[in-house]
PyMOL Python script that loads the backbone (N, CA, C, O; Angstrom):
from pymol import cmd

cmd.read_pdbstr("""\
ATOM      1  N   MET A   1     107.369  97.117  84.330  1.00  0.00           N
ATOM      2  CA  MET A   1     108.221  98.283  84.141  1.00  0.00           C
ATOM      3  C   MET A   1     107.398  99.409  83.515  1.00  0.00           C
ATOM      4  O   MET A   1     106.529  99.160  82.679  1.00  0.00           O
ATOM      5  N   LYS A   2     107.671 100.618  83.914  1.00  0.00           N
ATOM      6  CA  LYS A   2     106.933 101.778  83.422  1.00  0.00           C
ATOM      7  C   LYS A   2     107.865 102.668  82.605  1.00  0.00           C
ATOM      8  O   LYS A   2     108.967 103.004  83.039  1.00  0.00           O
ATOM      9  N   ASP A   3     107.399 103.045  81.407  1.00  0.00           N
ATOM     10  CA  ASP A   3     108.118 104.026  80.593  1.00  0.00           C
ATOM     11  C   ASP A   3     107.570 105.405  80.919  1.00  0.00           C
ATOM     12  O   ASP A   3     106.362 105.574  81.084  1.00  0.00           O
ATOM     13  N   GLU A   4     108.451 106.389  81.012  1.00  0.00           N
ATOM     14  CA  GLU A   4     108.046 107.780  81.236  1.00  0.00           C
ATOM     15  C   GLU A   4     108.754 108.652  80.214  1.00  0.00           C
ATOM     16  O   GLU A   4     109.931 108.441  79.922  1.00  0.00           O
ATOM     17  N   TRP A   5     108.035 109.638  79.667  1.00  0.00           N
ATOM     18  CA  TRP A   5     108.631 110.520  78.678  1.00  0.00           C
ATOM     19  C   TRP A   5     107.883 111.850  78.637  1.00  0.00           C
ATOM     20  O   TRP A   5     106.796 111.990  79.198  1.00  0.00           O
ATOM     21  N   ASN A   6     108.483 112.807  77.971  1.00  0.00           N
ATOM     22  CA  ASN A   6     107.887 114.128  77.753  1.00  0.00           C
ATOM     23  C   ASN A   6     107.649 114.316  76.264  1.00  0.00           C
ATOM     24  O   ASN A   6     108.414 113.823  75.435  1.00  0.00           O
ATOM     25  N   GLU A   7     106.592 115.027  75.936  1.00  0.00           N
ATOM     26  CA  GLU A   7     106.293 115.361  74.548  1.00  0.00           C
ATOM     27  C   GLU A   7     106.157 116.871  74.426  1.00  0.00           C
ATOM     28  O   GLU A   7     105.429 117.512  75.184  1.00  0.00           O
ATOM     29  N   SER A   8     106.871 117.423  73.458  1.00  0.00           N
ATOM     30  CA  SER A   8     106.744 118.849  73.151  1.00  0.00           C
ATOM     31  C   SER A   8     105.449 119.060  72.381  1.00  0.00           C
ATOM     32  O   SER A   8     105.124 118.295  71.473  1.00  0.00           O
ATOM     33  N   LEU A   9     104.717 120.097  72.748  1.00  0.00           N
ATOM     34  CA  LEU A   9     103.467 120.427  72.073  1.00  0.00           C
ATOM     35  C   LEU A   9     103.600 121.793  71.419  1.00  0.00           C
ATOM     36  O   LEU A   9     104.238 122.695  71.962  1.00  0.00           O
ATOM     37  N   ARG A  10     102.981 121.938  70.231  1.00  0.00           N
ATOM     38  CA  ARG A  10     102.978 123.231  69.547  1.00  0.00           C
ATOM     39  C   ARG A  10     101.667 123.380  68.799  1.00  0.00           C
ATOM     40  O   ARG A  10     101.285 122.516  68.010  1.00  0.00           O
ATOM     41  N   CYS A  11     100.981 124.488  69.054  1.00  0.00           N
ATOM     42  CA  CYS A  11      99.730 124.771  68.358  1.00  0.00           C
ATOM     43  C   CYS A  11     100.055 125.275  66.952  1.00  0.00           C
ATOM     44  O   CYS A  11     100.825 126.224  66.802  1.00  0.00           O
ATOM     45  N   PRO A  12      99.475 124.651  65.918  1.00  0.00           N
ATOM     46  CA  PRO A  12      99.752 125.094  64.553  1.00  0.00           C
ATOM     47  C   PRO A  12      99.107 126.436  64.221  1.00  0.00           C
ATOM     48  O   PRO A  12      99.513 127.097  63.265  1.00  0.00           O
ATOM     49  N   ALA A  13      98.105 126.846  65.002  1.00  0.00           N
ATOM     50  CA  ALA A  13      97.407 128.096  64.722  1.00  0.00           C
ATOM     51  C   ALA A  13      98.070 129.305  65.372  1.00  0.00           C
ATOM     52  O   ALA A  13      98.316 130.309  64.703  1.00  0.00           O
ATOM     53  N   CYS A  14      98.366 129.217  66.683  1.00  0.00           N
ATOM     54  CA  CYS A  14      98.889 130.390  67.391  1.00  0.00           C
ATOM     55  C   CYS A  14     100.355 130.259  67.792  1.00  0.00           C
ATOM     56  O   CYS A  14     100.971 131.240  68.210  1.00  0.00           O
ATOM     57  N   GLY A  15     100.923 129.056  67.670  1.00  0.00           N
ATOM     58  CA  GLY A  15     102.337 128.870  67.994  1.00  0.00           C
ATOM     59  C   GLY A  15     102.628 128.632  69.464  1.00  0.00           C
ATOM     60  O   GLY A  15     103.793 128.526  69.847  1.00  0.00           O
ATOM     61  N   LYS A  16     101.589 128.546  70.306  1.00  0.00           N
ATOM     62  CA  LYS A  16     101.797 128.274  71.737  1.00  0.00           C
ATOM     63  C   LYS A  16     102.530 126.943  71.891  1.00  0.00           C
ATOM     64  O   LYS A  16     102.247 125.987  71.169  1.00  0.00           O
ATOM     65  N   THR A  17     103.476 126.883  72.836  1.00  0.00           N
ATOM     66  CA  THR A  17     104.235 125.657  73.062  1.00  0.00           C
ATOM     67  C   THR A  17     104.155 125.238  74.524  1.00  0.00           C
ATOM     68  O   THR A  17     103.849 126.043  75.403  1.00  0.00           O
ATOM     69  N   GLY A  18     104.433 123.974  74.763  1.00  0.00           N
ATOM     70  CA  GLY A  18     104.451 123.444  76.117  1.00  0.00           C
ATOM     71  C   GLY A  18     105.000 122.034  76.109  1.00  0.00           C
ATOM     72  O   GLY A  18     105.274 121.470  75.050  1.00  0.00           O
ATOM     73  N   MET A  19     105.161 121.465  77.296  1.00  0.00           N
ATOM     74  CA  MET A  19     105.713 120.120  77.446  1.00  0.00           C
ATOM     75  C   MET A  19     104.750 119.276  78.281  1.00  0.00           C
ATOM     76  O   MET A  19     104.434 119.627  79.418  1.00  0.00           O
ATOM     77  N   ALA A  20     104.285 118.163  77.713  1.00  0.00           N
ATOM     78  CA  ALA A  20     103.402 117.239  78.424  1.00  0.00           C
ATOM     79  C   ALA A  20     104.212 116.053  78.936  1.00  0.00           C
ATOM     80  O   ALA A  20     105.161 115.619  78.283  1.00  0.00           O
ATOM     81  N   SER A  21     103.841 115.531  80.095  1.00  0.00           N
ATOM     82  CA  SER A  21     104.499 114.357  80.685  1.00  0.00           C
ATOM     83  C   SER A  21     103.556 113.167  80.590  1.00  0.00           C
ATOM     84  O   SER A  21     102.382 113.259  80.950  1.00  0.00           O
ATOM     85  N   LEU A  22     104.083 112.042  80.098  1.00  0.00           N
ATOM     86  CA  LEU A  22     103.284 110.836  79.952  1.00  0.00           C
ATOM     87  C   LEU A  22     104.019 109.634  80.519  1.00  0.00           C
ATOM     88  O   LEU A  22     105.234 109.663  80.713  1.00  0.00           O
ATOM     89  N   SER A  23     103.256 108.572  80.783  1.00  0.00           N
ATOM     90  CA  SER A  23     103.853 107.312  81.217  1.00  0.00           C
ATOM     91  C   SER A  23     102.989 106.179  80.687  1.00  0.00           C
ATOM     92  O   SER A  23     101.823 106.371  80.342  1.00  0.00           O
ATOM     93  N   GLN A  24     103.592 104.987  80.630  1.00  0.00           N
ATOM     94  CA  GLN A  24     102.849 103.817  80.180  1.00  0.00           C
ATOM     95  C   GLN A  24     103.438 102.574  80.821  1.00  0.00           C
ATOM     96  O   GLN A  24     104.639 102.320  80.732  1.00  0.00           O
ATOM     97  N   ASP A  25     102.574 101.803  81.470  1.00  0.00           N
ATOM     98  CA  ASP A  25     102.993 100.524  82.028  1.00  0.00           C
ATOM     99  C   ASP A  25     103.240  99.550  80.889  1.00  0.00           C
ATOM    100  O   ASP A  25     102.655  99.677  79.814  1.00  0.00           O
ATOM    101  N   GLU A  26     104.100  98.589  81.126  1.00  0.00           N
ATOM    102  CA  GLU A  26     104.486  97.629  80.097  1.00  0.00           C
ATOM    103  C   GLU A  26     103.285  96.890  79.512  1.00  0.00           C
ATOM    104  O   GLU A  26     103.251  96.624  78.310  1.00  0.00           O
ATOM    105  N   ASP A  27     102.312  96.560  80.334  1.00  0.00           N
ATOM    106  CA  ASP A  27     101.156  95.807  79.860  1.00  0.00           C
ATOM    107  C   ASP A  27      99.962  96.685  79.472  1.00  0.00           C
ATOM    108  O   ASP A  27      98.892  96.159  79.167  1.00  0.00           O
ATOM    109  N   ALA A  28     100.122  97.983  79.479  1.00  0.00           N
ATOM    110  CA  ALA A  28      99.029  98.907  79.144  1.00  0.00           C
ATOM    111  C   ALA A  28      98.968  99.155  77.639  1.00  0.00           C
ATOM    112  O   ALA A  28      99.990  99.153  76.952  1.00  0.00           O
ATOM    113  N   ASP A  29      97.748  99.369  77.139  1.00  0.00           N
ATOM    114  CA  ASP A  29      97.557  99.648  75.717  1.00  0.00           C
ATOM    115  C   ASP A  29      97.764 101.114  75.371  1.00  0.00           C
ATOM    116  O   ASP A  29      98.206 101.437  74.268  1.00  0.00           O
ATOM    117  N   THR A  30      97.448 101.996  76.299  1.00  0.00           N
ATOM    118  CA  THR A  30      97.562 103.426  76.027  1.00  0.00           C
ATOM    119  C   THR A  30      98.338 104.126  77.135  1.00  0.00           C
ATOM    120  O   THR A  30      98.330 103.678  78.282  1.00  0.00           O
ATOM    121  N   PRO A  31      99.007 105.223  76.793  1.00  0.00           N
ATOM    122  CA  PRO A  31      99.734 105.977  77.812  1.00  0.00           C
ATOM    123  C   PRO A  31      98.790 106.775  78.713  1.00  0.00           C
ATOM    124  O   PRO A  31      97.638 107.040  78.369  1.00  0.00           O
ATOM    125  N   ILE A  32      99.320 107.144  79.874  1.00  0.00           N
ATOM    126  CA  ILE A  32      98.597 107.970  80.841  1.00  0.00           C
ATOM    127  C   ILE A  32      99.277 109.333  80.896  1.00  0.00           C
ATOM    128  O   ILE A  32     100.500 109.420  81.004  1.00  0.00           O
ATOM    129  N   VAL A  33      98.484 110.388  80.821  1.00  0.00           N
ATOM    130  CA  VAL A  33      99.022 111.742  80.895  1.00  0.00           C
ATOM    131  C   VAL A  33      99.265 112.076  82.358  1.00  0.00           C
ATOM    132  O   VAL A  33      98.339 112.040  83.169  1.00  0.00           O
ATOM    133  N   GLN A  34     100.498 112.398  82.696  1.00  0.00           N
ATOM    134  CA  GLN A  34     100.875 112.751  84.065  1.00  0.00           C
ATOM    135  C   GLN A  34     100.795 114.256  84.298  1.00  0.00           C
ATOM    136  O   GLN A  34     100.502 114.704  85.407  1.00  0.00           O
ATOM    137  N   GLY A  35     101.056 115.035  83.246  1.00  0.00           N
ATOM    138  CA  GLY A  35     101.026 116.489  83.377  1.00  0.00           C
ATOM    139  C   GLY A  35     100.771 117.156  82.042  1.00  0.00           C
ATOM    140  O   GLY A  35     101.306 116.748  81.011  1.00  0.00           O
ATOM    141  N   VAL A  36      99.940 118.194  82.076  1.00  0.00           N
ATOM    142  CA  VAL A  36      99.600 118.958  80.874  1.00  0.00           C
ATOM    143  C   VAL A  36      99.943 120.415  81.134  1.00  0.00           C
ATOM    144  O   VAL A  36      99.559 120.958  82.170  1.00  0.00           O
ATOM    145  N   PRO A  37     100.659 121.064  80.215  1.00  0.00           N
ATOM    146  CA  PRO A  37     101.003 122.465  80.441  1.00  0.00           C
ATOM    147  C   PRO A  37      99.772 123.368  80.394  1.00  0.00           C
ATOM    148  O   PRO A  37      98.774 123.052  79.746  1.00  0.00           O
ATOM    149  N   SER A  38      99.863 124.474  81.079  1.00  0.00           N
ATOM    150  CA  SER A  38      98.800 125.466  81.075  1.00  0.00           C
ATOM    151  C   SER A  38      98.520 125.899  79.639  1.00  0.00           C
ATOM    152  O   SER A  38      99.447 126.140  78.865  1.00  0.00           O
ATOM    153  N   GLY A  39      97.243 125.996  79.290  1.00  0.00           N
ATOM    154  CA  GLY A  39      96.862 126.431  77.953  1.00  0.00           C
ATOM    155  C   GLY A  39      96.570 125.285  77.003  1.00  0.00           C
ATOM    156  O   GLY A  39      96.232 125.508  75.840  1.00  0.00           O
ATOM    157  N   PHE A  40      96.699 124.041  77.499  1.00  0.00           N
ATOM    158  CA  PHE A  40      96.416 122.866  76.681  1.00  0.00           C
ATOM    159  C   PHE A  40      95.448 121.954  77.425  1.00  0.00           C
ATOM    160  O   PHE A  40      95.400 121.958  78.655  1.00  0.00           O
ATOM    161  N   THR A  41      94.675 121.170  76.671  1.00  0.00           N
ATOM    162  CA  THR A  41      93.713 120.234  77.224  1.00  0.00           C
ATOM    163  C   THR A  41      93.958 118.855  76.630  1.00  0.00           C
ATOM    164  O   THR A  41      94.355 118.730  75.471  1.00  0.00           O
ATOM    165  N   VAL A  42      93.718 117.815  77.436  1.00  0.00           N
ATOM    166  CA  VAL A  42      93.831 116.438  76.958  1.00  0.00           C
ATOM    167  C   VAL A  42      92.468 115.972  76.466  1.00  0.00           C
ATOM    168  O   VAL A  42      91.456 116.162  77.141  1.00  0.00           O
ATOM    169  N   VAL A  43      92.450 115.362  75.285  1.00  0.00           N
ATOM    170  CA  VAL A  43      91.247 114.757  74.739  1.00  0.00           C
ATOM    171  C   VAL A  43      91.534 113.267  74.605  1.00  0.00           C
ATOM    172  O   VAL A  43      92.451 112.872  73.886  1.00  0.00           O
ATOM    173  N   SER A  44      90.756 112.444  75.292  1.00  0.00           N
ATOM    174  CA  SER A  44      90.979 110.998  75.244  1.00  0.00           C
ATOM    175  C   SER A  44      90.487 110.428  73.922  1.00  0.00           C
ATOM    176  O   SER A  44      89.407 110.773  73.444  1.00  0.00           O
ATOM    177  N   THR A  45      91.297 109.551  73.341  1.00  0.00           N
ATOM    178  CA  THR A  45      90.911 108.820  72.135  1.00  0.00           C
ATOM    179  C   THR A  45      91.129 107.338  72.407  1.00  0.00           C
ATOM    180  O   THR A  45      91.661 106.967  73.454  1.00  0.00           O
ATOM    181  N   GLN A  46      90.726 106.503  71.479  1.00  0.00           N
ATOM    182  CA  GLN A  46      90.834 105.060  71.669  1.00  0.00           C
ATOM    183  C   GLN A  46      92.283 104.595  71.773  1.00  0.00           C
ATOM    184  O   GLN A  46      92.585 103.679  72.538  1.00  0.00           O
ATOM    185  N   HIS A  47      93.183 105.219  71.011  1.00  0.00           N
ATOM    186  CA  HIS A  47      94.551 104.723  70.923  1.00  0.00           C
ATOM    187  C   HIS A  47      95.553 105.483  71.781  1.00  0.00           C
ATOM    188  O   HIS A  47      96.516 104.893  72.271  1.00  0.00           O
ATOM    189  N   ALA A  48      95.348 106.746  71.966  1.00  0.00           N
ATOM    190  CA  ALA A  48      96.297 107.557  72.731  1.00  0.00           C
ATOM    191  C   ALA A  48      95.645 108.896  73.053  1.00  0.00           C
ATOM    192  O   ALA A  48      94.677 109.289  72.402  1.00  0.00           O
ATOM    193  N   PRO A  49      96.169 109.596  74.053  1.00  0.00           N
ATOM    194  CA  PRO A  49      95.619 110.923  74.343  1.00  0.00           C
ATOM    195  C   PRO A  49      95.985 111.914  73.240  1.00  0.00           C
ATOM    196  O   PRO A  49      97.059 111.834  72.644  1.00  0.00           O
ATOM    197  N   ASP A  50      95.086 112.832  72.988  1.00  0.00           N
ATOM    198  CA  ASP A  50      95.292 113.913  72.028  1.00  0.00           C
ATOM    199  C   ASP A  50      95.358 115.204  72.826  1.00  0.00           C
ATOM    200  O   ASP A  50      94.702 115.325  73.861  1.00  0.00           O
ATOM    201  N   PHE A  51      96.131 116.159  72.368  1.00  0.00           N
ATOM    202  CA  PHE A  51      96.243 117.444  73.046  1.00  0.00           C
ATOM    203  C   PHE A  51      95.668 118.535  72.158  1.00  0.00           C
ATOM    204  O   PHE A  51      95.895 118.549  70.948  1.00  0.00           O
ATOM    205  N   HIS A  52      94.912 119.461  72.776  1.00  0.00           N
ATOM    206  CA  HIS A  52      94.313 120.578  72.050  1.00  0.00           C
ATOM    207  C   HIS A  52      94.715 121.883  72.716  1.00  0.00           C
ATOM    208  O   HIS A  52      94.879 121.949  73.934  1.00  0.00           O
ATOM    209  N   CYS A  53      94.870 122.920  71.903  1.00  0.00           N
ATOM    210  CA  CYS A  53      95.140 124.268  72.395  1.00  0.00           C
ATOM    211  C   CYS A  53      93.837 124.838  72.957  1.00  0.00           C
ATOM    212  O   CYS A  53      92.808 124.811  72.283  1.00  0.00           O
ATOM    213  N   ASP A  54      93.878 125.352  74.186  1.00  0.00           N
ATOM    214  CA  ASP A  54      92.688 125.941  74.801  1.00  0.00           C
ATOM    215  C   ASP A  54      92.232 127.204  74.077  1.00  0.00           C
ATOM    216  O   ASP A  54      91.034 127.475  73.995  1.00  0.00           O
ATOM    217  N   THR A  55      93.165 127.966  73.560  1.00  0.00           N
ATOM    218  CA  THR A  55      92.841 129.229  72.901  1.00  0.00           C
ATOM    219  C   THR A  55      92.192 129.011  71.542  1.00  0.00           C
ATOM    220  O   THR A  55      91.176 129.631  71.228  1.00  0.00           O
ATOM    221  N   CYS A  56      92.780 128.130  70.735  1.00  0.00           N
ATOM    222  CA  CYS A  56      92.345 127.932  69.348  1.00  0.00           C
ATOM    223  C   CYS A  56      91.405 126.744  69.170  1.00  0.00           C
ATOM    224  O   CYS A  56      90.748 126.624  68.136  1.00  0.00           O
ATOM    225  N   ASN A  57      91.335 125.863  70.174  1.00  0.00           N
ATOM    226  CA  ASN A  57      90.527 124.650  70.107  1.00  0.00           C
ATOM    227  C   ASN A  57      90.871 123.796  68.887  1.00  0.00           C
ATOM    228  O   ASN A  57      89.981 123.288  68.206  1.00  0.00           O
ATOM    229  N   VAL A  58      92.157 123.644  68.620  1.00  0.00           N
ATOM    230  CA  VAL A  58      92.629 122.775  67.543  1.00  0.00           C
ATOM    231  C   VAL A  58      93.630 121.777  68.117  1.00  0.00           C
ATOM    232  O   VAL A  58      94.264 122.033  69.141  1.00  0.00           O
ATOM    233  N   ALA A  59      93.761 120.641  67.445  1.00  0.00           N
ATOM    234  CA  ALA A  59      94.739 119.636  67.861  1.00  0.00           C
ATOM    235  C   ALA A  59      96.142 120.199  67.678  1.00  0.00           C
ATOM    236  O   ALA A  59      96.438 120.859  66.682  1.00  0.00           O
ATOM    237  N   VAL A  60      97.000 119.928  68.654  1.00  0.00           N
ATOM    238  CA  VAL A  60      98.375 120.423  68.579  1.00  0.00           C
ATOM    239  C   VAL A  60      99.271 119.372  67.947  1.00  0.00           C
ATOM    240  O   VAL A  60      98.919 118.195  67.874  1.00  0.00           O
ATOM    241  N   GLN A  61     100.426 119.815  67.496  1.00  0.00           N
ATOM    242  CA  GLN A  61     101.396 118.926  66.875  1.00  0.00           C
ATOM    243  C   GLN A  61     102.466 118.562  67.890  1.00  0.00           C
ATOM    244  O   GLN A  61     102.933 119.416  68.644  1.00  0.00           O
ATOM    245  N   PRO A  62     102.857 117.281  67.907  1.00  0.00           N
ATOM    246  CA  PRO A  62     103.939 116.879  68.826  1.00  0.00           C
ATOM    247  C   PRO A  62     105.284 117.384  68.347  1.00  0.00           C
ATOM    248  O   PRO A  62     106.302 117.140  68.994  1.00  0.00           O
TER     249      PRO A  62
END
""", "prot")
cmd.dss("prot")
cmd.show_as("cartoon", "prot")
cmd.util.cbc("prot")
cmd.orient("prot")
């Protein structure tokens, strides 16, 4: 079974917002990013994907 969800993103520096789409298979350790809003970048980490603001180059808050 696959879980699918959306995460709201907000840059703490400039206030840019967006919605990322993720999914995770039942037997998977980490989620897979299905969609990233314009102006944000995915940074892969060991435990989960991290999102960064393209403008400010800082980690965004969920």
